[in-house]
C-alpha positions as CSV (number, residue, x, y, z in Angstrom):
1,M,0.9,0.1,21.8
2,A,-2.5,1.6,22.6
3,N,-4.5,-0.4,25.0
4,P,-8.1,-0.1,26.1
5,N,-7.1,1.5,29.4
6,D,-5.3,4.3,27.5
7,L,-8.4,5.0,25.5
8,F,-10.6,4.9,28.5
9,N,-8.3,7.3,30.4
10,A,-8.0,9.6,27.4
11,V,-11.7,9.8,26.9
12,R,-12.3,10.4,30.6
13,N,-9.8,13.2,30.7
14,Y,-11.3,14.8,27.6
15,A,-14.8,14.5,29.2
16,N,-13.6,16.1,32.4
17,A,-12.0,18.9,30.5
18,L,-15.3,19.4,28.6
19,N,-17.3,19.4,31.8
20,N,-14.9,21.9,33.3
21,G,-15.2,24.2,30.3
22,D,-11.6,23.8,29.4
23,N,-12.3,22.3,26.0
24,T,-15.1,22.7,23.5
25,P,-16.7,19.5,22.0
26,A,-14.9,20.3,18.7
27,Q,-11.5,20.5,20.5
28,M,-12.2,17.2,22.3
29,M,-13.1,15.4,19.1
30,E,-10.0,16.7,17.4
31,E,-7.9,15.5,20.2
32,V,-9.6,12.1,20.2
33,N,-9.2,11.8,16.4
34,T,-5.5,12.7,16.7
35,W,-5.1,10.0,19.4
36,F,-6.8,7.5,17.2
37,K,-4.5,8.3,14.2
38,D,-1.4,8.1,16.3
39,S,-2.6,4.8,17.8
40,S,-3.4,3.3,14.4
41,Q,0.0,4.3,13.0
42,E,1.7,2.5,15.9
43,I,-0.5,-0.6,15.4
44,K,0.2,-0.6,11.6
45,Q,4.0,-0.4,12.3
46,R,3.9,-3.3,14.7
47,I,1.9,-5.4,12.3
48,E,4.4,-4.6,9.5
49,K,7.3,-5.6,11.7
50,E,5.7,-8.9,12.6
51,V,4.9,-9.7,9.0
52,I,8.5,-9.0,7.9
53,K,9.8,-11.1,10.8
54,S,7.5,-14.0,9.9
55,V,8.3,-13.9,6.2
56,E,12.0,-13.9,6.9
57,K,11.6,-16.8,9.3
58,M,9.8,-18.8,6.6
59,G,12.6,-18.1,4.1
60,F,10.5,-16.2,1.6
61,A,12.3,-13.8,-0.7
62,K,11.1,-10.2,-1.0
63,K,9.9,-9.0,-4.4
64,S,12.8,-6.6,-4.7
65,E,15.3,-9.5,-4.1
66,V,13.6,-11.6,-6.7
67,E,13.8,-8.7,-9.2
68,K,17.5,-8.3,-8.5
69,L,18.1,-12.0,-9.1
70,R,16.2,-11.8,-12.4
71,A,18.3,-8.9,-13.6
72,E,21.5,-10.7,-12.6
73,I,20.4,-13.8,-14.5
74,E,19.6,-11.8,-17.6
75,K,22.9,-10.1,-17.4
76,L,24.7,-13.4,-17.1
77,K,22.8,-14.9,-20.0
78,S,23.7,-11.9,-22.2
79,A,27.3,-12.2,-21.2
80,K,27.3,-15.9,-22.0
81,K,25.8,-15.3,-25.5
82,R,28.4,-12.7,-26.3
83,S,31.3,-14.8,-25.2
84,A,29.9,-17.8,-27.1
85,K,29.7,-15.8,-30.3
86,K,33.3,-14.6,-29.9
87,T,34.8,-18.1,-29.2
88,T,32.9,-20.0,-31.8
89,P,35.1,-20.4,-35.0
90,P,33.4,-19.6,-38.2
91,R,32.1,-22.6,-40.1
92,K,33.8,-23.6,-43.3
93,K,31.7,-23.8,-46.4
94,K,31.3,-27.2,-48.1
95,K,32.3,-27.4,-51.7
């Protein structure tokens, strides 16, 4: 994960390259922006992992799991209704 020292070192290296004429300010800014994007992606991935781990620890179900269960329940209800119709004998008419 990105830490402040990495950022400080990166900026210092970019500034040195700029002072030496190795990079233009635009190149330096593009490199810094790329570094920020990469770092933010890494932070986002770590946060997502921690959230998933915490949710699993708490015993919560994922939305996809709940939807699968709902579909299974509906399927079972439909099967039960069909079998109930087949096994119920027809009623006799009263005279």
